[in-house]
C-alpha positions, 0 to 999 in steps of 0.5 A: 526465312524460316517458315517454323513457328515459334515452339511453346513452353513446354512444361517440366514433367519433373516440376511438382504440381501447384496443388503439392506446392500449396499442400507442402507450403500450407503443412509447413506453416502449420507445422511452424505455428504448432511449434511456437504455440505448443513449445516456443511460447510455453517455454519462453513466455510463460504463454499456453493457449493450447494447453500443450505446454502444461501437457508436456512439461514445457511450461516448467522450463519458464521462469522469471527473472529473479533479483536478489534484495539483501535485507541490508539494503532496506530501511530496516530489517525485513522482519521483526519481532515487536515488544507489545500486542498487536491492538486495533482502535477507534477514536472519536475526537471531538473539536468546539468551533473556532473561537471556543472560550475553553479553546477546546477547537483544538487538541493533541492525541498521541500514542506510544510507541518504542523505537521502530514500532508501527501503526497504520492510521486512517482518519476523517473529520465529520462536519467539515465543510471546508477541508482547509479549516482544519489543521493538523500536525503529525509528530512524535517526540521523546518524553523528557525525564525531567524538567531539563530534559532533552526532547527529541522531536520528529516532524512528519506531516504538517498540512490541512485538510478533511481526511488522511491515510498512512502509516508510521515506523516510529524514528525514536522511542516516545509518543506519535500522533497528532496536534488538530485545530478547528478553525471552522465556525462549526464543531467537527468530530475526527473519527480515527482508526488505529491499528499497530503496536503501541501503547494508549496514552493514559488521559491527563498524561502528555499526549493525551490530556483530553482523556481521549478513550477508544470507542470500541473499549468497554467501560469497566468503571461503575456509577458509584466509581465516578 
């Protein structure tokens, strides 16, 4: 048997010190992080937390995915000229309580629009305690040339409620608007805002038999003319 003691591991004189390994690893991570934040993020994801993408011009390499839309793919032309001037009006439409002897609890109010003409609207009912007590019928139709003429009707929305907001592109050349009916036991007032490319229907004509005028319209009629 040998009396020799087992030999201990002898360090490899060619292996780098642990401090050098740690510094090298840390430096590599720092360089990789710098590349990601300064180059990859600005160029690929439009993210530039360090501001180096703008400084170096790498941010200009990023671009969103583009999708080309053909005008023919939309419901109508993307841009168009209107035959009438733009206008905006506020209307106050009073409705008597249900059961009024003159049936003034219901009326129809429309404006004139050419086919393809547009308006934006917003209305609300003041004094209405139960929204379901106000019935409305939003629709439009052509104007018959004679007693036996054909009328084309377009229905947009029917329902009940105290307010509505939206827009309209007229499908036919004619008059377009609402029939309102107050089914509550209290008088109410519809406050209607319109803006777009339309003509007002003169009072007493179909679509405005009640003679509703814009609240913002300047009254040029003198007392002697009334």
